[in-house]
C-alpha positions as CSV (number, residue, x, y, z in Angstrom):
1,M,-23.6,61.4,38.4
2,R,-20.8,62.2,40.8
3,I,-18.0,64.2,39.3
4,L,-14.5,65.2,40.4
5,F,-13.1,68.1,38.3
6,I,-9.4,69.0,38.5
7,T,-8.2,72.2,36.9
8,Y,-4.8,73.7,36.2
9,H,-6.0,77.3,35.8
10,Y,-6.2,80.1,38.4
11,L,-10.0,80.6,38.2
12,N,-10.0,84.2,39.3
13,G,-7.8,85.3,36.4
14,Q,-8.6,86.6,32.9
15,G,-8.1,85.2,29.5
16,G,-9.5,82.5,27.2
17,G,-8.2,79.5,29.2
18,V,-9.8,80.8,32.5
19,Y,-13.1,81.6,30.9
20,A,-13.3,78.3,29.1
21,S,-12.5,76.5,32.4
22,R,-15.3,78.3,34.2
23,A,-17.7,77.3,31.4
24,F,-16.8,73.7,31.6
25,I,-16.9,73.6,35.4
26,N,-20.4,75.1,35.5
27,A,-21.7,72.9,32.7
28,F,-20.3,69.7,34.3
29,A,-21.6,70.8,37.7
30,E,-25.2,71.3,36.4
31,N,-25.0,67.8,34.9
32,S,-24.1,66.1,38.2
33,E,-25.7,65.3,41.5
34,N,-22.4,65.7,43.4
35,F,-19.6,67.8,42.1
36,T,-16.2,68.5,43.7
37,L,-13.7,71.0,42.2
38,I,-9.9,70.7,42.9
39,Y,-8.3,74.0,41.9
40,P,-5.1,76.1,42.4
41,D,-5.8,78.2,45.5
42,N,-4.1,81.6,45.6
43,G,-6.1,82.9,48.5
44,I,-8.8,84.6,46.4
45,D,-12.4,83.6,46.7
46,I,-13.7,82.1,43.4
47,S,-17.2,81.0,44.5
48,N,-19.0,83.9,42.9
49,Y,-18.1,82.5,39.4
50,F,-19.7,79.1,40.0
51,D,-22.8,77.0,40.8
52,S,-23.7,77.1,44.5
53,K,-23.7,73.3,44.8
54,I,-20.0,72.9,44.0
55,V,-17.7,71.6,46.8
56,F,-14.4,73.5,46.6
57,K,-11.1,71.9,47.4
58,G,-8.3,74.4,46.9
59,I,-4.7,73.3,46.7
60,N,-2.1,75.7,47.9
61,D,1.3,75.7,46.3
62,K,3.9,76.1,49.1
63,R,6.9,75.2,46.9
64,S,9.7,77.7,46.5
65,K,10.8,78.8,43.1
66,L,13.8,76.6,43.6
67,N,11.7,73.6,44.4
68,K,9.4,74.3,41.4
69,G,12.5,74.3,39.2
70,I,13.7,71.0,40.7
71,D,10.3,69.5,40.1
72,V,10.4,70.4,36.5
73,L,13.8,68.8,36.1
74,F,12.1,65.6,37.5
75,W,9.2,65.9,35.0
76,K,6.6,67.4,37.4
77,L,4.7,70.4,35.9
78,H,2.1,71.2,38.5
79,R,1.2,71.4,42.2
80,Y,-0.8,68.2,42.4
81,G,1.5,65.7,44.0
82,K,1.3,62.8,46.4
83,N,-1.1,64.4,48.9
84,T,-3.6,65.1,46.1
85,L,-3.4,61.6,44.7
86,N,-3.7,60.1,48.2
87,W,-6.9,62.2,48.8
88,I,-8.4,61.1,45.4
89,T,-7.6,57.5,46.3
90,D,-9.2,57.8,49.8
91,N,-12.3,59.3,48.2
92,K,-12.6,57.3,45.0
93,D,-15.9,55.7,46.0
94,K,-17.5,59.1,46.0
95,F,-17.0,59.7,42.3
96,D,-18.0,58.2,39.0
97,I,-16.0,60.4,36.6
98,I,-12.8,62.5,37.0
99,V,-12.5,65.4,34.6
100,F,-9.0,66.8,33.9
101,D,-9.0,70.4,32.7
102,T,-6.0,70.7,30.3
103,S,-3.4,68.1,29.4
104,V,-0.7,69.8,31.5
105,I,-1.9,67.6,34.4
106,G,-2.2,64.6,32.1
107,D,0.3,62.6,34.1
108,L,-2.4,62.2,36.7
109,V,-4.7,60.4,34.2
110,E,-2.8,57.2,34.1
111,K,-2.5,57.1,37.9
112,C,-6.3,57.7,38.3
113,N,-7.1,55.0,35.8
114,K,-5.9,52.5,38.3
115,L,-8.7,53.6,40.6
116,H,-11.2,52.3,38.0
117,L,-12.9,55.6,37.5
118,K,-14.0,57.0,34.1
119,T,-11.7,59.8,32.9
120,I,-12.2,62.8,30.6
121,T,-9.5,65.3,29.6
122,I,-10.4,68.7,28.1
123,H,-7.8,69.9,25.7
124,H,-8.0,73.7,25.4
125,N,-5.6,73.6,22.5
126,V,-2.6,71.7,21.2
127,Q,-0.7,72.5,24.3
128,I,2.8,72.3,22.9
129,D,1.8,74.7,20.1
130,Y,0.4,77.1,22.7
131,H,3.5,77.0,24.7
132,R,5.7,77.5,21.7
133,D,3.8,80.7,20.7
134,N,3.6,82.2,24.1
135,F,6.9,81.7,25.8
136,S,10.6,82.4,24.9
137,K,12.7,79.9,23.0
138,S,15.1,79.5,25.9
139,L,16.7,76.1,26.5
140,F,14.6,75.7,29.7
141,N,11.4,76.3,27.8
142,K,12.3,73.9,25.1
143,Y,12.8,71.3,27.8
144,F,9.5,72.3,29.4
145,N,7.8,71.8,26.0
146,L,9.1,68.2,26.0
147,L,7.4,67.6,29.3
148,I,4.2,69.1,28.1
149,A,4.2,66.8,25.1
150,K,4.7,63.8,27.4
151,N,1.7,64.8,29.5
152,E,-0.4,65.6,26.4
153,R,0.3,62.3,24.9
154,S,-0.4,60.5,28.2
155,S,-3.8,62.1,28.6
156,L,-4.7,61.3,25.0
157,L,-3.9,57.6,25.5
158,N,-5.2,57.1,29.0
159,S,-8.5,59.1,29.0
160,D,-11.7,57.3,28.3
161,L,-12.7,60.5,26.4
162,N,-10.7,63.4,25.1
163,L,-12.6,66.7,24.4
164,T,-11.2,69.4,22.1
165,L,-12.5,72.9,21.4
166,T,-12.0,72.8,17.6
167,E,-12.1,70.2,14.8
168,M,-8.6,71.4,13.8
169,D,-7.2,70.5,17.2
170,K,-8.9,67.2,17.2
171,R,-7.2,66.3,13.9
172,N,-3.8,67.8,14.9
173,L,-3.7,66.0,18.2
174,R,-4.4,62.6,16.7
175,F,-1.9,63.2,13.9
176,K,0.9,64.7,16.1
177,Y,0.9,61.9,18.6
178,K,-0.2,59.1,16.3
179,I,-3.2,58.3,18.5
180,P,-5.0,55.1,17.4
181,I,-8.6,55.5,16.1
182,E,-10.1,53.5,19.0
183,K,-9.1,56.2,21.4
184,R,-11.9,58.7,21.6
185,I,-11.2,62.3,20.7
186,E,-14.3,64.4,20.2
187,N,-14.9,68.1,19.5
188,V,-17.1,69.8,22.1
189,G,-16.4,73.4,21.1
190,C,-16.8,76.1,23.8
191,F,-19.5,78.3,25.2
192,E,-20.3,81.1,27.7
193,Y,-19.6,80.3,31.3
194,L,-22.7,82.3,32.4
195,R,-26.2,82.7,31.0
196,F,-26.1,85.7,28.8
197,N,-28.8,87.4,26.8
198,T,-29.0,90.6,24.7
199,D,-32.0,92.0,22.9
200,T,-30.4,94.5,20.4
201,S,-31.4,94.4,16.8
202,T,-29.4,97.4,15.5
203,N,-28.3,96.9,11.9
204,L,-24.9,97.4,10.4
205,K,-24.3,101.0,9.4
206,K,-24.0,101.7,5.7
207,N,-21.8,104.8,5.8
208,K,-18.1,105.2,6.0
209,E,-17.9,106.1,9.6
210,L,-17.8,102.6,10.9
211,T,-16.3,101.6,14.3
212,F,-14.2,98.5,14.3
213,I,-13.1,96.9,17.5
214,I,-10.4,94.5,18.7
215,S,-10.5,93.0,22.2
216,G,-8.3,90.7,24.3
217,N,-5.4,90.3,26.6
218,L,-3.0,93.0,25.3
219,N,0.1,91.7,27.1
220,S,0.2,88.1,25.9
221,P,3.0,87.3,23.5
222,Q,0.7,85.7,20.8
223,N,-1.7,88.7,20.9
224,E,1.1,91.3,20.7
225,L,2.9,89.4,17.9
226,S,-0.4,89.4,16.0
227,L,-1.6,92.9,16.7
228,L,1.6,94.8,15.8
229,P,1.8,93.4,12.3
230,F,-1.9,94.1,11.8
231,L,-1.5,97.7,12.7
232,K,1.5,98.1,10.4
233,N,-0.2,96.3,7.4
234,E,-4.0,95.6,7.4
235,W,-4.9,98.7,9.4
236,L,-3.1,100.9,6.8
237,I,-5.3,99.3,4.1
238,L,-8.5,99.9,6.2
239,N,-7.5,103.4,7.1
240,E,-6.9,104.3,3.4
241,K,-10.1,102.7,2.3
242,M,-12.2,104.4,5.0
243,P,-10.3,107.4,6.4
244,N,-13.4,108.3,8.5
245,C,-13.5,105.0,10.3
246,K,-12.5,104.4,13.9
247,L,-10.7,101.5,15.6
248,I,-11.1,100.7,19.2
249,I,-8.6,98.3,20.8
250,A,-9.7,97.3,24.3
251,G,-8.1,94.9,26.7
252,S,-6.0,94.2,29.7
253,D,-2.5,95.7,30.3
254,P,-1.4,96.8,26.8
255,T,2.4,96.5,26.2
256,N,4.6,99.5,25.6
257,R,5.0,98.5,22.0
258,I,1.2,98.4,21.5
259,I,0.8,101.8,23.2
260,E,3.5,103.3,21.0
261,E,2.1,101.9,17.8
262,C,-1.5,103.0,18.6
263,S,-0.3,106.5,19.4
264,K,0.6,107.1,15.8
265,Y,-3.0,107.2,14.7
266,T,-5.7,109.8,15.8
267,N,-8.5,107.4,14.9
268,I,-7.3,104.5,17.2
269,D,-8.8,104.6,20.7
270,L,-6.8,102.3,23.0
271,I,-8.8,101.4,26.1
272,A,-6.7,99.7,28.8
273,N,-8.3,97.5,31.4
274,P,-12.0,98.5,30.6
275,I,-14.4,98.0,33.5
276,N,-17.2,96.8,31.2
277,M,-16.1,95.3,27.9
278,H,-19.7,94.6,26.9
279,D,-20.6,98.3,26.9
280,I,-17.7,99.1,24.6
281,I,-18.3,96.3,22.1
282,I,-22.0,96.7,21.8
283,N,-21.5,100.2,20.4
284,A,-19.1,99.1,17.6
285,D,-20.1,97.9,14.1
286,I,-17.6,95.2,13.1
287,Y,-15.4,93.0,15.3
288,I,-11.8,92.2,14.2
289,C,-9.6,89.3,15.5
290,P,-6.1,89.6,14.1
291,T,-4.6,86.7,16.2
292,C,-2.5,84.6,13.9
293,L,-0.7,82.3,16.3
294,G,-1.6,79.4,18.6
295,S,-4.3,76.8,18.5
296,G,-7.6,76.2,20.3
297,I,-10.6,78.5,20.0
298,K,-10.2,82.3,20.4
299,L,-12.9,83.1,22.9
300,R,-12.7,86.8,22.3
301,L,-14.6,86.4,19.0
302,M,-17.6,85.6,21.3
303,D,-17.4,89.2,22.6
304,G,-18.5,90.4,19.2
305,L,-20.8,87.5,18.1
306,K,-22.8,87.5,21.3
307,V,-23.9,91.2,20.7
308,G,-24.5,90.6,17.0
309,L,-21.4,92.0,15.3
310,P,-20.1,90.6,12.0
311,V,-16.5,89.5,12.4
312,I,-13.3,89.8,10.3
313,S,-10.8,87.2,11.5
314,H,-7.4,85.9,10.7
315,E,-7.9,82.4,9.4
316,I,-6.1,80.9,12.4
317,S,-8.7,82.5,14.7
318,E,-11.8,81.4,12.7
319,R,-11.3,77.8,14.0
320,G,-14.4,76.8,15.9
321,Y,-16.6,79.4,14.3
322,E,-16.9,77.8,10.9
323,L,-20.7,77.9,11.1
324,F,-20.7,81.7,11.2
325,K,-18.5,81.8,8.2
326,E,-20.9,79.5,6.3
327,K,-23.8,81.8,7.2
328,G,-21.9,84.9,6.0
329,F,-21.3,86.5,9.4
330,L,-17.6,85.9,9.6
331,F,-15.0,86.8,6.9
332,S,-11.4,85.4,7.2
333,Y,-8.1,86.6,5.8
334,N,-4.5,85.5,5.7
335,D,-2.7,88.4,4.0
336,S,-3.3,92.0,2.9
337,A,-5.0,91.0,-0.3
338,S,-7.5,88.7,1.4
339,F,-8.0,91.3,4.2
340,T,-9.1,93.8,1.5
341,E,-11.5,91.2,0.1
342,A,-12.9,90.5,3.6
343,I,-13.6,94.3,4.1
344,E,-15.3,94.5,0.8
345,N,-17.5,91.5,1.6
346,V,-18.5,92.6,5.0
347,L,-19.6,95.9,3.5
348,K,-21.7,94.1,0.9
349,I,-24.0,92.6,3.6
350,K,-27.5,93.6,2.8
351,P,-29.6,95.1,5.6
352,D,-32.5,92.8,4.8
353,N,-30.2,89.7,5.2
354,F,-28.5,91.0,8.3
355,T,-29.6,92.0,11.8
356,R,-27.7,91.8,15.0
357,E,-30.5,89.6,16.1
358,S,-29.7,86.9,13.5
359,I,-26.1,86.6,14.7
360,I,-27.2,86.6,18.3
361,N,-29.7,83.8,17.6
362,L,-27.0,81.7,15.9
363,F,-24.7,82.4,18.8
364,N,-27.2,81.3,21.4
365,E,-27.9,78.1,19.6
366,N,-24.3,77.1,19.5
367,F,-22.3,79.1,22.1
368,S,-24.7,79.9,25.0
369,F,-24.2,78.3,28.3
370,E,-27.4,76.2,27.8
371,S,-26.1,74.9,24.5
372,G,-22.8,73.9,26.2
373,K,-24.7,72.2,29.1
374,K,-26.5,70.0,26.6
375,K,-23.3,69.0,24.8
376,I,-21.7,68.1,28.1
377,R,-24.7,65.9,29.1
378,K,-24.3,64.0,25.8
379,F,-20.7,63.3,26.4
380,I,-21.2,62.3,30.0
381,D,-23.9,59.8,28.9
382,S,-21.6,58.4,26.2
383,I,-19.0,57.1,28.5
384,N,-21.3,55.3,31.0
């Protein structure tokens, strides 16, 4: 199988979208005999993240801010213009499938369909919902969202196969854009972008000196707008219920508002830009994800699950992890009352029914790189 993969993400960055892109790139690459990656080139070497057989084709963006603004006015949202399309046309006989990473570049799908190549679009989320929750509500951004919706709908209608990361997004995309049933939208989930193993089997503590942990990008709007209410509401409940507990909040570039709120509590340890997130999380007892905005899958839950921590999650962030909820390893909430219930339930876990190893095994079966590689193989075969 010969695959051309086109991504919208800066692959040297951080955050769920970047990590998911790396995972899909490596999984598709390992399922191909010939793999070419077109990516936004910002001058930073990205080869150490990926399979050695990948052929890299970086696209520089030489447009000025003014030209970018003009392009948006004329319904162009990305750097991939006429030169990129001409290159794809000239090399179309070298590929069997083109994979589009996010629907933001969905306007290319219809153009590439004319080359008689099979097309797959990966939808990291419902893109217009993500944009609504992460950017200001200025008139320009409202216009930008209209363009995103246009590309999102185009990718759904013109791809041979659309892949989502959660069942909820699969349903929402079909309903929102009234996509006919014959157009394929399948849930692929997500997975680690590298092979990862841990051998810990430490059990959950049964005393009141538990360490809770929250991780993530601490300067993104949706995370800040979720974390601040959590600290002012649910954290007060937890702190009152277990005054000897500790909360670690670890992540990149915390905002001033987060720093200020955390400073009010002596038992909150705010760790900015940790060098090794794994070493911090593995020493905690319970993972918390308070993110209550956006769509798609919240990859940070993997931080806790892959080292065997039970999870307390806002119901918005449990999407994609339903299996862990069914098995009694994830507890969700949507208000203060249900948060209290979630805390009580996670503390009722019996040691003989719980080990970190049991969560790790379930994680490896469903979210490891090897599990993702098998899923991608199945979907590649299904469109040939």
